[in-house]
The first five atom37 places (N, CA, C, CB, O) and aatype in JSON, in Angstrom:
{
  "aatype": [12, 10, 2, 3, 16, 2, 13, 10, 6, 17, 11, 6, 0, 10, 9, 13, 5, 10, 7, 10, 12, 3, 10, 3, 9, 4, 13, 1, 10, 18, 0, 10, 19, 0, 10, 9, 3, 6, 15, 2, 12, 3, 19, 1, 9, 10, 8, 6, 1, 17, 6, 1, 15, 2, 1, 10, 15, 18, 8, 15, 4, 18, 2, 12, 4, 10, 6, 10, 10, 3, 19, 9, 1, 4, 10, 19, 5, 11, 13, 16, 15, 12, 8, 18, 16, 7, 11, 1, 2, 9, 17, 6, 18, 9, 16, 0, 12, 8, 3, 9, 19, 7, 11, 10, 2, 3, 10, 11, 9, 16, 9, 10, 6, 16, 13, 10, 19, 8, 18, 9, 10, 5, 16, 10, 14, 16, 11, 18, 3, 10, 15, 11, 19, 15, 9, 16, 8, 9, 12, 12, 2, 7, 5],
  "atom_mask": [
    [1, 1, 1, 1, 1],
    [1, 1, 1, 1, 1],
    [1, 1, 1, 1, 1],
    [1, 1, 1, 1, 1],
    [1, 1, 1, 1, 1],
    [1, 1, 1, 1, 1],
    [1, 1, 1, 1, 1],
    [1, 1, 1, 1, 1],
    [1, 1, 1, 1, 1],
    [1, 1, 1, 1, 1],
    [1, 1, 1, 1, 1],
    [1, 1, 1, 1, 1],
    [1, 1, 1, 1, 1],
    [1, 1, 1, 1, 1],
    [1, 1, 1, 1, 1],
    [1, 1, 1, 1, 1],
    [1, 1, 1, 1, 1],
    [1, 1, 1, 1, 1],
    [1, 1, 1, 0, 1],
    [1, 1, 1, 1, 1],
    [1, 1, 1, 1, 1],
    [1, 1, 1, 1, 1],
    [1, 1, 1, 1, 1],
    [1, 1, 1, 1, 1],
    [1, 1, 1, 1, 1],
    [1, 1, 1, 1, 1],
    [1, 1, 1, 1, 1],
    [1, 1, 1, 1, 1],
    [1, 1, 1, 1, 1],
    [1, 1, 1, 1, 1],
    [1, 1, 1, 1, 1],
    [1, 1, 1, 1, 1],
    [1, 1, 1, 1, 1],
    [1, 1, 1, 1, 1],
    [1, 1, 1, 1, 1],
    [1, 1, 1, 1, 1],
    [1, 1, 1, 1, 1],
    [1, 1, 1, 1, 1],
    [1, 1, 1, 1, 1],
    [1, 1, 1, 1, 1],
    [1, 1, 1, 1, 1],
    [1, 1, 1, 1, 1],
    [1, 1, 1, 1, 1],
    [1, 1, 1, 1, 1],
    [1, 1, 1, 1, 1],
    [1, 1, 1, 1, 1],
    [1, 1, 1, 1, 1],
    [1, 1, 1, 1, 1],
    [1, 1, 1, 1, 1],
    [1, 1, 1, 1, 1],
    [1, 1, 1, 1, 1],
    [1, 1, 1, 1, 1],
    [1, 1, 1, 1, 1],
    [1, 1, 1, 1, 1],
    [1, 1, 1, 1, 1],
    [1, 1, 1, 1, 1],
    [1, 1, 1, 1, 1],
    [1, 1, 1, 1, 1],
    [1, 1, 1, 1, 1],
    [1, 1, 1, 1, 1],
    [1, 1, 1, 1, 1],
    [1, 1, 1, 1, 1],
    [1, 1, 1, 1, 1],
    [1, 1, 1, 1, 1],
    [1, 1, 1, 1, 1],
    [1, 1, 1, 1, 1],
    [1, 1, 1, 1, 1],
    [1, 1, 1, 1, 1],
    [1, 1, 1, 1, 1],
    [1, 1, 1, 1, 1],
    [1, 1, 1, 1, 1],
    [1, 1, 1, 1, 1],
    [1, 1, 1, 1, 1],
    [1, 1, 1, 1, 1],
    [1, 1, 1, 1, 1],
    [1, 1, 1, 1, 1],
    [1, 1, 1, 1, 1],
    [1, 1, 1, 1, 1],
    [1, 1, 1, 1, 1],
    [1, 1, 1, 1, 1],
    [1, 1, 1, 1, 1],
    [1, 1, 1, 1, 1],
    [1, 1, 1, 1, 1],
    [1, 1, 1, 1, 1],
    [1, 1, 1, 1, 1],
    [1, 1, 1, 0, 1],
    [1, 1, 1, 1, 1],
    [1, 1, 1, 1, 1],
    [1, 1, 1, 1, 1],
    [1, 1, 1, 1, 1],
    [1, 1, 1, 1, 1],
    [1, 1, 1, 1, 1],
    [1, 1, 1, 1, 1],
    [1, 1, 1, 1, 1],
    [1, 1, 1, 1, 1],
    [1, 1, 1, 1, 1],
    [1, 1, 1, 1, 1],
    [1, 1, 1, 1, 1],
    [1, 1, 1, 1, 1],
    [1, 1, 1, 1, 1],
    [1, 1, 1, 1, 1],
    [1, 1, 1, 0, 1],
    [1, 1, 1, 1, 1],
    [1, 1, 1, 1, 1],
    [1, 1, 1, 1, 1],
    [1, 1, 1, 1, 1],
    [1, 1, 1, 1, 1],
    [1, 1, 1, 1, 1],
    [1, 1, 1, 1, 1],
    [1, 1, 1, 1, 1],
    [1, 1, 1, 1, 1],
    [1, 1, 1, 1, 1],
    [1, 1, 1, 1, 1],
    [1, 1, 1, 1, 1],
    [1, 1, 1, 1, 1],
    [1, 1, 1, 1, 1],
    [1, 1, 1, 1, 1],
    [1, 1, 1, 1, 1],
    [1, 1, 1, 1, 1],
    [1, 1, 1, 1, 1],
    [1, 1, 1, 1, 1],
    [1, 1, 1, 1, 1],
    [1, 1, 1, 1, 1],
    [1, 1, 1, 1, 1],
    [1, 1, 1, 1, 1],
    [1, 1, 1, 1, 1],
    [1, 1, 1, 1, 1],
    [1, 1, 1, 1, 1],
    [1, 1, 1, 1, 1],
    [1, 1, 1, 1, 1],
    [1, 1, 1, 1, 1],
    [1, 1, 1, 1, 1],
    [1, 1, 1, 1, 1],
    [1, 1, 1, 1, 1],
    [1, 1, 1, 1, 1],
    [1, 1, 1, 1, 1],
    [1, 1, 1, 1, 1],
    [1, 1, 1, 1, 1],
    [1, 1, 1, 1, 1],
    [1, 1, 1, 1, 1],
    [1, 1, 1, 1, 1],
    [1, 1, 1, 0, 1],
    [1, 1, 1, 1, 1]
  ],
  "atom_positions": [
    [[17.15, 8.34, -7.96], [17.81, 7.53, -8.96], [16.87, 7.37, -10.15], [18.22, 6.15, -8.37], [15.66, 7.17, -9.99]],
    [[17.43, 7.46, -11.3], [16.66, 7.37, -12.53], [16.33, 5.91, -12.84], [17.43, 8.0, -13.7], [17.21, 5.05, -12.82]],
    [[15.07, 5.66, -13.13], [14.65, 4.33, -13.61], [13.55, 4.51, -14.64], [14.16, 3.43, -12.42], [13.24, 5.63, -15.04]],
    [[12.97, 3.4, -15.07], [11.96, 3.45, -16.15], [10.71, 4.22, -15.78], [11.58, 2.06, -16.55], [10.03, 4.75, -16.66]],
    [[10.38, 4.3, -14.5], [9.1, 4.87, -14.1], [9.16, 6.33, -13.67], [8.53, 4.08, -12.99], [8.12, 6.97, -13.54]],
    [[10.36, 6.87, -13.46], [10.42, 8.23, -12.91], [11.17, 9.22, -13.79], [11.06, 8.19, -11.56], [11.72, 10.2, -13.28]],
    [[11.22, 8.99, -15.07], [11.99, 9.88, -15.94], [11.51, 11.32, -15.88], [11.93, 9.39, -17.37], [12.33, 12.24, -15.78]],
    [[10.2, 11.55, -15.94], [9.69, 12.92, -15.95], [10.02, 13.64, -14.64], [8.17, 12.92, -16.17], [10.41, 14.81, -14.66]],
    [[9.88, 12.95, -13.49], [10.23, 13.56, -12.21], [11.73, 13.85, -12.17], [9.83, 12.64, -11.04], [12.15, 14.91, -11.7]],
    [[12.53, 12.91, -12.65], [13.98, 13.08, -12.66], [14.38, 14.25, -13.55], [14.68, 11.79, -13.13], [15.22, 15.07, -13.17]],
    [[13.77, 14.34, -14.73], [14.07, 15.43, -15.66], [13.71, 16.78, -15.04], [13.33, 15.24, -16.98], [14.48, 17.73, -15.14]],
    [[12.55, 16.85, -14.41], [12.11, 18.09, -13.77], [13.07, 18.49, -12.65], [10.69, 17.94, -13.21], [13.43, 19.67, -12.53]],
    [[13.49, 17.52, -11.85], [14.44, 17.8, -10.76], [15.79, 18.26, -11.32], [14.62, 16.56, -9.88], [16.42, 19.15, -10.76]],
    [[16.23, 17.64, -12.4], [17.51, 18.02, -13.01], [17.45, 19.44, -13.57], [17.88, 17.02, -14.13], [18.37, 20.22, -13.35]],
    [[16.4, 19.77, -14.26], [16.26, 21.11, -14.82], [16.2, 22.14, -13.69], [14.99, 21.21, -15.69], [16.79, 23.22, -13.8]],
    [[15.5, 21.8, -12.62], [15.41, 22.7, -11.48], [16.79, 22.92, -10.85], [14.42, 22.15, -10.43], [17.16, 24.05, -10.55]],
    [[17.55, 21.84, -10.66], [18.89, 21.96, -10.08], [19.82, 22.77, -10.97], [19.49, 20.58, -9.83], [20.61, 23.57, -10.48]],
    [[19.73, 22.56, -12.27], [20.55, 23.35, -13.18], [20.17, 24.83, -13.1], [20.38, 22.84, -14.63], [21.03, 25.71, -13.18]],
    [[18.9, 25.08, -12.93], [18.47, 26.47, -12.77], [18.96, 27.07, -11.47], [0.0, 0.0, 0.0], [19.24, 28.27, -11.41]],
    [[19.07, 26.27, -10.44], [19.54, 26.76, -9.15], [20.99, 27.22, -9.2], [19.38, 25.7, -8.09], [21.42, 28.03, -8.38]],
    [[21.74, 26.72, -10.14], [23.14, 27.13, -10.25], [23.26, 28.63, -10.51], [23.85, 26.36, -11.35], [24.28, 29.24, -10.19]],
    [[22.24, 29.22, -11.08], [22.24, 30.65, -11.38], [21.28, 31.39, -10.44], [21.85, 30.89, -12.85], [20.87, 32.51, -10.73]],
    [[20.93, 30.77, -9.35], [19.89, 31.28, -8.46], [20.29, 32.57, -7.75], [19.54, 30.24, -7.45], [19.43, 33.41, -7.48]],
    [[21.54, 32.74, -7.44], [21.94, 33.85, -6.59], [21.92, 35.21, -7.28], [23.29, 33.59, -6.07], [22.19, 36.22, -6.62]],
    [[21.61, 35.27, -8.54], [21.55, 36.58, -9.23], [20.51, 37.47, -8.58], [21.23, 36.39, -10.73], [20.75, 38.66, -8.37]],
    [[19.36, 36.91, -8.25], [18.31, 37.75, -7.68], [18.66, 38.21, -6.27], [16.98, 37.0, -7.67], [18.06, 39.16, -5.76]],
    [[19.63, 37.53, -5.62], [20.06, 37.97, -4.3], [21.21, 38.98, -4.39], [20.49, 36.76, -3.47], [21.36, 39.83, -3.52]],
    [[22.01, 38.88, -5.45], [23.14, 39.79, -5.62], [22.71, 41.12, -6.22], [24.2, 39.15, -6.5], [23.29, 42.16, -5.91]],
    [[21.71, 41.1, -7.07], [21.24, 42.32, -7.73], [19.81, 42.61, -7.27], [21.3, 42.18, -9.28], [18.96, 41.72, -7.25]],
    [[19.57, 43.84, -6.91], [18.21, 44.23, -6.57], [17.37, 44.27, -7.85], [18.18, 45.6, -5.85], [17.9, 44.13, -8.95]],
    [[16.09, 44.45, -7.68], [15.2, 44.46, -8.85], [15.72, 45.43, -9.91], [13.78, 44.85, -8.43], [16.11, 46.56, -9.61]],
    [[15.71, 44.96, -11.11], [16.25, 45.75, -12.21], [15.22, 46.74, -12.73], [16.72, 44.84, -13.34], [14.01, 46.58, -12.54]],
    [[15.73, 47.76, -13.37], [14.87, 48.75, -14.0], [14.12, 48.07, -15.15], [15.7, 49.99, -14.52], [14.66, 47.21, -15.83]],
    [[12.9, 48.47, -15.35], [12.1, 47.88, -16.43], [12.77, 48.07, -17.78], [10.69, 48.49, -16.45], [13.4, 49.1, -18.04]],
    [[12.63, 47.07, -18.61], [13.22, 47.14, -19.95], [12.46, 48.17, -20.79], [13.19, 45.75, -20.64], [11.25, 48.34, -20.68]],
    [[13.22, 48.84, -21.62], [12.62, 49.78, -22.58], [13.09, 49.37, -23.97], [13.01, 51.27, -22.25], [13.98, 48.53, -24.11]],
    [[12.51, 49.96, -24.99], [12.87, 49.61, -26.37], [14.34, 49.85, -26.66], [12.02, 50.42, -27.34], [14.94, 49.15, -27.48]],
    [[14.95, 50.85, -25.99], [16.33, 51.2, -26.26], [17.34, 50.35, -25.47], [16.55, 52.66, -25.95], [18.55, 50.54, -25.62]],
    [[16.86, 49.43, -24.61], [17.78, 48.61, -23.81], [18.64, 47.75, -24.72], [16.99, 47.73, -22.81], [18.14, 47.13, -25.66]],
    [[19.95, 47.72, -24.41], [20.85, 46.92, -25.26], [20.73, 45.44, -24.91], [22.31, 47.4, -25.1], [20.06, 45.07, -23.94]],
    [[21.38, 44.6, -25.69], [21.25, 43.16, -25.54], [21.8, 42.66, -24.2], [21.98, 42.46, -26.68], [21.22, 41.75, -23.61]],
    [[22.89, 43.24, -23.71], [23.45, 42.83, -22.42], [22.46, 43.08, -21.29], [24.77, 43.57, -22.13], [22.3, 42.23, -20.41]],
    [[21.79, 44.21, -21.31], [20.8, 44.54, -20.29], [19.62, 43.57, -20.39], [20.31, 46.0, -20.44], [19.1, 43.12, -19.37]],
    [[19.2, 43.26, -21.6], [18.08, 42.33, -21.79], [18.43, 40.92, -21.26], [17.71, 42.25, -23.28], [17.6, 40.28, -20.61]],
    [[19.64, 40.47, -21.54], [20.07, 39.15, -21.07], [20.13, 39.13, -19.54], [21.45, 38.76, -21.67], [19.66, 38.19, -18.91]],
    [[20.72, 40.18, -18.96], [20.8, 40.26, -17.51], [19.41, 40.28, -16.89], [21.59, 41.5, -17.08], [19.15, 39.62, -15.88]],
    [[18.52, 41.05, -17.5], [17.14, 41.14, -17.0], [16.46, 39.77, -17.07], [16.34, 42.18, -17.81], [15.76, 39.39, -16.13]],
    [[16.65, 39.06, -18.15], [16.04, 37.72, -18.31], [16.6, 36.74, -17.27], [16.29, 37.18, -19.74], [15.85, 35.96, -16.68]],
    [[17.92, 36.78, -17.05], [18.54, 35.91, -16.04], [18.03, 36.23, -14.65], [20.08, 36.04, -16.09], [17.77, 35.33, -13.85]],
    [[17.87, 37.54, -14.35], [17.39, 37.95, -13.04], [15.95, 37.47, -12.83], [17.47, 39.49, -12.89], [15.61, 36.95, -11.77]],
    [[15.11, 37.63, -13.84], [13.71, 37.19, -13.75], [13.64, 35.68, -13.51], [12.94, 37.56, -15.05], [12.87, 35.22, -12.67]],
    [[14.45, 34.93, -14.23], [14.47, 33.47, -14.08], [14.94, 33.08, -12.69], [15.37, 32.83, -15.15], [14.36, 32.2, -12.05]],
    [[15.98, 33.72, -12.22], [16.5, 33.45, -10.88], [15.47, 33.78, -9.81], [17.78, 34.25, -10.65], [15.29, 33.02, -8.86]],
    [[14.8, 34.9, -9.96], [13.77, 35.31, -9.01], [12.63, 34.29, -8.98], [13.24, 36.7, -9.36], [12.14, 33.93, -7.91]],
    [[12.21, 33.85, -10.14], [11.12, 32.87, -10.25], [11.51, 31.55, -9.59], [10.75, 32.64, -11.73], [10.72, 30.96, -8.84]],
    [[12.74, 31.07, -9.87], [13.2, 29.82, -9.27], [13.35, 29.94, -7.75], [14.54, 29.41, -9.89], [13.05, 28.99, -7.03]],
    [[13.79, 31.09, -7.28], [13.9, 31.31, -5.83], [12.53, 31.2, -5.18], [14.53, 32.69, -5.53], [12.36, 30.56, -4.14]],
    [[11.56, 31.84, -5.8], [10.2, 31.79, -5.28], [9.7, 30.35, -5.22], [9.25, 32.65, -6.14], [9.15, 29.93, -4.2]],
    [[9.88, 29.6, -6.29], [9.39, 28.22, -6.33], [10.13, 27.34, -5.32], [9.55, 27.64, -7.73], [9.53, 26.46, -4.71]],
    [[11.4, 27.58, -5.14], [12.18, 26.82, -4.16], [11.65, 27.07, -2.75], [13.67, 27.18, -4.25], [11.44, 26.13, -1.98]],
    [[11.44, 28.33, -2.42], [10.9, 28.67, -1.09], [9.5, 28.11, -0.91], [10.89, 30.2, -0.9], [9.16, 27.6, 0.16]],
    [[8.7, 28.21, -1.94], [7.33, 27.7, -1.89], [7.31, 26.2, -1.63], [6.59, 28.02, -3.2], [6.54, 25.72, -0.8]],
    [[8.16, 25.45, -2.34], [8.21, 24.0, -2.16], [8.69, 23.63, -0.76], [9.13, 23.37, -3.2], [8.17, 22.69, -0.16]],
    [[9.67, 24.36, -0.24], [10.14, 24.08, 1.11], [9.05, 24.37, 2.14], [11.4, 24.91, 1.43], [8.91, 23.63, 3.11]],
    [[8.29, 25.42, 1.93], [7.17, 25.74, 2.84], [6.11, 24.65, 2.8], [6.55, 27.1, 2.47], [5.57, 24.26, 3.84]],
    [[5.81, 24.14, 1.61], [4.82, 23.07, 1.5], [5.28, 21.82, 2.24], [4.56, 22.74, 0.04], [4.49, 21.17, 2.91]],
    [[6.57, 21.49, 2.1], [7.11, 20.33, 2.81], [7.04, 20.52, 4.31], [8.55, 20.06, 2.38], [6.67, 19.6, 5.04]],
    [[7.37, 21.71, 4.79], [7.32, 22.0, 6.22], [5.89, 21.93, 6.73], [7.93, 23.38, 6.5], [5.64, 21.37, 7.8]],
    [[4.96, 22.49, 5.99], [3.55, 22.43, 6.4], [3.04, 21.0, 6.45], [2.69, 23.25, 5.44], [2.23, 20.65, 7.31]],
    [[3.51, 20.16, 5.53], [3.12, 18.76, 5.53], [3.64, 18.05, 6.77], [3.62, 18.06, 4.26], [2.93, 17.25, 7.38]],
    [[4.89, 18.34, 7.15], [5.46, 17.75, 8.37], [4.66, 18.2, 9.59], [6.95, 18.15, 8.52], [4.32, 17.38, 10.44]],
    [[4.36, 19.49, 9.67], [3.59, 20.01, 10.8], [2.21, 19.38, 10.84], [3.48, 21.55, 10.72], [1.74, 18.98, 11.91]],
    [[1.55, 19.29, 9.69], [0.21, 18.69, 9.63], [0.24, 17.25, 10.14], [-0.33, 18.73, 8.2], [-0.63, 16.84, 10.91]],
    [[1.23, 16.48, 9.71], [1.34, 15.08, 10.13], [1.56, 14.97, 11.64], [2.48, 14.38, 9.39], [0.95, 14.13, 12.29]],
    [[2.43, 15.82, 12.18], [2.69, 15.78, 13.63], [1.45, 16.16, 14.44], [3.85, 16.71, 13.99], [1.13, 15.52, 15.43]],
    [[0.77, 17.22, 14.0], [-0.44, 17.65, 14.72], [-1.52, 16.58, 14.62], [-0.96, 18.99, 14.17], [-2.22, 16.31, 15.6]],
    [[-1.67, 15.98, 13.45], [-2.67, 14.93, 13.28], [-2.34, 13.73, 14.16], [-2.75, 14.51, 11.8], [-3.23, 13.15, 14.79]],
    [[-1.09, 13.36, 14.21], [-0.67, 12.25, 15.06], [-0.93, 12.57, 16.53], [0.81, 11.93, 14.84], [-1.41, 11.72, 17.28]],
    [[-0.59, 13.8, 16.94], [-0.78, 14.21, 18.32], [-2.26, 14.2, 18.72], [-0.2, 15.6, 18.54], [-2.62, 13.67, 19.77]],
    [[-3.1, 14.77, 17.87], [-4.51, 14.89, 18.23], [-5.28, 13.57, 18.1], [-5.17, 15.93, 17.37], [-6.36, 13.43, 18.66]],
    [[-4.73, 12.62, 17.37], [-5.44, 11.35, 17.21], [-4.99, 10.27, 18.2], [-5.26, 10.84, 15.8], [-5.58, 9.2, 18.25]],
    [[-3.94, 10.56, 18.98], [-3.46, 9.57, 19.93], [-4.37, 9.49, 21.15], [-2.02, 9.9, 20.37], [-4.78, 10.51, 21.71]],
    [[-4.67, 8.28, 21.55], [-5.43, 8.01, 22.77], [-4.83, 6.77, 23.41], [-6.97, 7.82, 22.49], [-4.41, 5.84, 22.73]],
    [[-4.8, 6.78, 24.73], [-4.25, 5.62, 25.42], [-5.26, 4.48, 25.34], [-3.92, 5.97, 26.9], [-6.4, 4.62, 25.77]],
    [[-4.83, 3.36, 24.79], [-5.72, 2.22, 24.59], [-5.48, 1.1, 25.59], [-5.55, 1.68, 23.19], [-6.26, 0.15, 25.65]],
    [[-4.42, 1.2, 26.37], [-4.11, 0.16, 27.33], [-3.28, -0.97, 26.76], [0.0, 0.0, 0.0], [-2.91, -1.9, 27.49]],
    [[-2.96, -0.91, 25.47], [-2.19, -1.98, 24.84], [-0.71, -1.88, 25.19], [-2.37, -1.93, 23.33], [0.02, -2.87, 25.07]],
    [[-0.27, -0.72, 25.6], [1.13, -0.56, 25.96], [1.23, 0.15, 27.3], [1.9, 0.21, 24.87], [0.23, 0.57, 27.88]],
    [[2.42, 0.28, 27.76], [2.72, 0.92, 29.02], [2.3, 2.39, 28.96], [4.22, 0.79, 29.36], [2.51, 3.05, 27.94]],
    [[1.71, 2.91, 30.03], [1.27, 4.3, 30.04], [2.46, 5.25, 29.92], [0.47, 4.59, 31.32], [2.34, 6.33, 29.35]],
    [[3.6, 4.85, 30.47], [4.8, 5.67, 30.36], [5.22, 5.84, 28.89], [5.95, 5.04, 31.17], [5.61, 6.93, 28.49]],
    [[5.13, 4.78, 28.11], [5.46, 4.84, 26.69], [4.5, 5.79, 25.96], [5.4, 3.43, 26.05], [4.91, 6.54, 25.07]],
    [[3.24, 5.74, 26.34], [2.24, 6.62, 25.73], [2.55, 8.08, 26.02], [0.83, 6.26, 26.24], [2.55, 8.91, 25.12]],
    [[2.83, 8.39, 27.29], [3.14, 9.77, 27.67], [4.42, 10.23, 27.0], [3.26, 9.9, 29.2], [4.51, 11.37, 26.54]],
    [[5.42, 9.36, 26.94], [6.68, 9.7, 26.29], [6.48, 9.96, 24.8], [7.71, 8.58, 26.49], [7.07, 10.89, 24.25]],
    [[5.65, 9.16, 24.15], [5.37, 9.36, 22.73], [4.69, 10.71, 22.5], [4.48, 8.22, 22.18], [5.04, 11.43, 21.56]],
    [[3.74, 11.06, 23.35], [3.07, 12.36, 23.24], [4.08, 13.49, 23.46], [1.91, 12.46, 24.27], [4.07, 14.49, 22.73]],
    [[4.93, 13.33, 24.46], [5.93, 14.36, 24.76], [6.92, 14.52, 23.61], [6.68, 14.01, 26.06], [7.34, 15.63, 23.31]],
    [[7.29, 13.42, 22.97], [8.21, 13.48, 21.83], [7.6, 14.25, 20.66], [8.59, 12.07, 21.38], [8.29, 15.04, 20.01]],
    [[6.33, 14.02, 20.39], [5.66, 14.74, 19.3], [5.63, 16.24, 19.6], [4.22, 14.21, 19.1], [5.89, 17.06, 18.72]],
    [[5.31, 16.59, 20.85], [5.29, 18.0, 21.24], [6.68, 18.61, 21.13], [4.74, 18.16, 22.68], [6.83, 19.77, 20.73]],
    [[7.71, 17.84, 21.48], [9.08, 18.32, 21.33], [9.42, 18.62, 19.88], [0.0, 0.0, 0.0], [10.07, 19.62, 19.59]],
    [[8.98, 17.76, 18.96], [9.22, 18.0, 17.53], [8.48, 19.25, 17.06], [8.79, 16.77, 16.7], [9.02, 20.03, 16.28]],
    [[7.25, 19.43, 17.53], [6.5, 20.63, 17.16], [7.16, 21.88, 17.73], [5.04, 20.53, 17.65], [7.25, 22.9, 17.04]],
    [[7.61, 21.81, 18.97], [8.3, 22.95, 19.57], [9.59, 23.27, 18.82], [8.6, 22.68, 21.05], [9.95, 24.44, 18.68]],
    [[10.3, 22.25, 18.33], [11.51, 22.48, 17.53], [11.18, 23.24, 16.24], [12.19, 21.14, 17.19], [12.01, 23.98, 15.72]],
    [[9.97, 23.05, 15.73], [9.52, 23.74, 14.52], [8.86, 25.09, 14.84], [8.53, 22.85, 13.75], [8.23, 25.7, 13.98]],
    [[9.03, 25.53, 16.08], [8.49, 26.81, 16.56], [6.97, 26.82, 16.65], [8.95, 27.94, 15.66], [6.34, 27.87, 16.58]],
    [[6.38, 25.64, 16.81], [4.95, 25.5, 17.09], [4.87, 25.24, 18.59], [4.25, 24.34, 16.23], [5.01, 24.1, 19.03]],
    [[4.66, 26.28, 19.37], [4.75, 26.19, 20.82], [3.51, 25.53, 21.41], [4.96, 27.57, 21.43], [2.38, 25.98, 21.2]],
    [[3.76, 24.46, 22.14], [2.7, 23.8, 22.9], [3.18, 23.8, 24.36], [2.41, 22.33, 22.37], [4.2, 23.2, 24.69]],
    [[2.43, 24.48, 25.2], [2.83, 24.62, 26.59], [2.75, 23.29, 27.33], [1.95, 25.65, 27.29], [1.91, 22.43, 27.03]],
    [[3.62, 23.14, 28.29], [3.68, 21.92, 29.09], [2.35, 21.68, 29.83], [4.84, 21.99, 30.1], [1.91, 20.54, 29.94]],
    [[1.73, 22.75, 30.34], [0.47, 22.59, 31.06], [-0.63, 22.07, 30.12], [0.04, 23.92, 31.69], [-1.45, 21.24, 30.51]],
    [[-0.64, 22.57, 28.88], [-1.61, 22.07, 27.9], [-1.37, 20.59, 27.63], [-1.53, 22.88, 26.6], [-2.32, 19.81, 27.56]],
    [[-0.11, 20.22, 27.48], [0.24, 18.82, 27.21], [-0.26, 17.92, 28.33], [1.75, 18.66, 27.04], [-0.85, 16.88, 28.08]],
    [[-0.03, 18.32, 29.58], [-0.47, 17.51, 30.72], [-1.98, 17.37, 30.71], [0.0, 18.14, 32.06], [-2.5, 16.26, 30.86]],
    [[-2.7, 18.47, 30.54], [-4.17, 18.41, 30.51], [-4.66, 17.57, 29.33], [-4.78, 19.83, 30.44], [-5.62, 16.81, 29.47]],
    [[-4.03, 17.71, 28.18], [-4.44, 16.95, 27.01], [-4.23, 15.45, 27.23], [-3.67, 17.42, 25.76], [-5.09, 14.64, 26.91]],
    [[-3.08, 15.1, 27.77], [-2.81, 13.68, 28.05], [-3.82, 13.14, 29.05], [-1.38, 13.49, 28.6], [-4.33, 12.03, 28.88]],
    [[-4.12, 13.91, 30.08], [-5.11, 13.46, 31.08], [-6.48, 13.25, 30.44], [-5.23, 14.49, 32.22], [-7.19, 12.31, 30.79]],
    [[-6.85, 14.11, 29.49], [-8.15, 13.98, 28.84], [-8.22, 12.75, 27.93], [-8.46, 15.22, 28.03], [-9.31, 12.24, 27.67]],
    [[-7.07, 12.29, 27.44], [-7.08, 11.14, 26.54], [-6.98, 9.81, 27.27], [-5.95, 11.26, 25.56], [-7.04, 8.75, 26.64]],
    [[-6.83, 9.85, 28.59], [-6.75, 8.6, 29.36], [-8.15, 8.03, 29.58], [-6.06, 8.83, 30.72], [-9.11, 8.79, 29.67]],
    [[-8.27, 6.7, 29.66], [-9.58, 6.09, 29.91], [-10.1, 6.42, 31.32], [-9.5, 4.57, 29.73], [-9.37, 6.93, 32.16]],
    [[-11.36, 6.11, 31.54], [-12.03, 6.47, 32.8], [-11.43, 5.77, 34.02], [-13.49, 6.13, 32.7], [-11.6, 6.26, 35.14]],
    [[-10.74, 4.67, 33.85], [-10.17, 3.99, 35.03], [-9.05, 4.82, 35.67], [-9.62, 2.61, 34.63], [-8.6, 4.5, 36.76]],
    [[-8.61, 5.88, 34.99], [-7.58, 6.77, 35.53], [-8.18, 8.07, 36.08], [-6.55, 7.09, 34.46], [-7.44, 9.02, 36.32]],
    [[-9.49, 8.12, 36.29], [-10.14, 9.35, 36.74], [-9.59, 9.84, 38.08], [-11.63, 9.13, 36.85], [-9.41, 11.05, 38.25]],
    [[-9.33, 8.95, 39.02], [-8.79, 9.35, 40.31], [-7.42, 9.99, 40.15], [-8.71, 8.14, 41.25], [-7.11, 10.99, 40.8]],
    [[-6.61, 9.42, 39.29], [-5.29, 10.01, 39.02], [-5.42, 11.38, 38.36], [-4.45, 9.06, 38.12], [-4.66, 12.3, 38.65]],
    [[-6.4, 11.49, 37.47], [-6.62, 12.78, 36.81], [-6.94, 13.87, 37.83], [-7.77, 12.67, 35.77], [-6.4, 14.97, 37.77]],
    [[-7.82, 13.54, 38.77], [-8.21, 14.52, 39.8], [-7.0, 14.89, 40.65], [-9.34, 13.95, 40.69], [-6.78, 16.07, 40.93]],
    [[-6.23, 13.9, 41.05], [-5.05, 14.16, 41.89], [-4.03, 15.04, 41.17], [-4.39, 12.85, 42.31], [-3.53, 16.0, 41.74]],
    [[-3.73, 14.71, 39.93], [-2.74, 15.47, 39.17], [-3.24, 16.9, 38.92], [-2.45, 14.77, 37.83], [-2.47, 17.85, 39.04]],
    [[-4.53, 17.05, 38.59], [-5.09, 18.37, 38.37], [-5.02, 19.19, 39.66], [-6.55, 18.27, 37.88], [-4.68, 20.37, 39.61]],
    [[-5.32, 18.6, 40.79], [-5.27, 19.28, 42.08], [-3.83, 19.74, 42.38], [-5.8, 18.35, 43.21], [-3.6, 20.86, 42.83]],
    [[-2.88, 18.86, 42.12], [-1.48, 19.22, 42.37], [-1.06, 20.37, 41.46], [-0.55, 17.99, 42.15], [-0.36, 21.29, 41.9]],
    [[-1.47, 20.34, 40.2], [-1.08, 21.4, 39.26], [-1.73, 22.73, 39.63], [-1.48, 21.01, 37.82], [-1.11, 23.78, 39.52]],
    [[-2.99, 22.69, 40.08], [-3.71, 23.91, 40.42], [-3.15, 24.56, 41.68], [-5.19, 23.61, 40.6], [-3.08, 25.78, 41.78]],
    [[-2.74, 23.74, 42.64], [-2.25, 24.25, 43.91], [-0.73, 24.41, 43.95], [-2.68, 23.35, 45.02], [-0.18, 24.9, 44.93]],
    [[-0.07, 23.99, 42.89], [1.38, 24.16, 42.79], [2.16, 23.33, 43.78], [0.0, 0.0, 0.0], [3.25, 23.72, 44.18]],
    [[1.64, 22.21, 44.19], [2.34, 21.35, 45.16], [3.11, 20.29, 44.45], [1.36, 20.72, 46.14], [3.76, 19.47, 45.1]]
  ]
}
């Protein structure tokens, strides 16, 4: 929404959206032949529109990739910085870790279930050492 503080951002977004209306030219037409001195005005206009469309497509894809990388970075940072502190239920902690891994897996960042179990065990305090040994033994022996 436009207000007193975001006019430049709003204007940039509006210009970008208006440019996107002509975005599909670079998808409908393959790369054009290079312009020569004898090229007529229609060819020059088409070439200019294609170049603009191609440039906007690139920037659109680039911005979406940056947003996706930011989401992945935040999820990985959250996952790697979580440690069980005892302030909440251990089940809630494990579920929260599992939810983060599920979101990463949805983004095609594969984290194996065995890694998740070992990672969660490593983040538990020392009072859970006996449980860690038991769970590791069960996982190793497949029981």
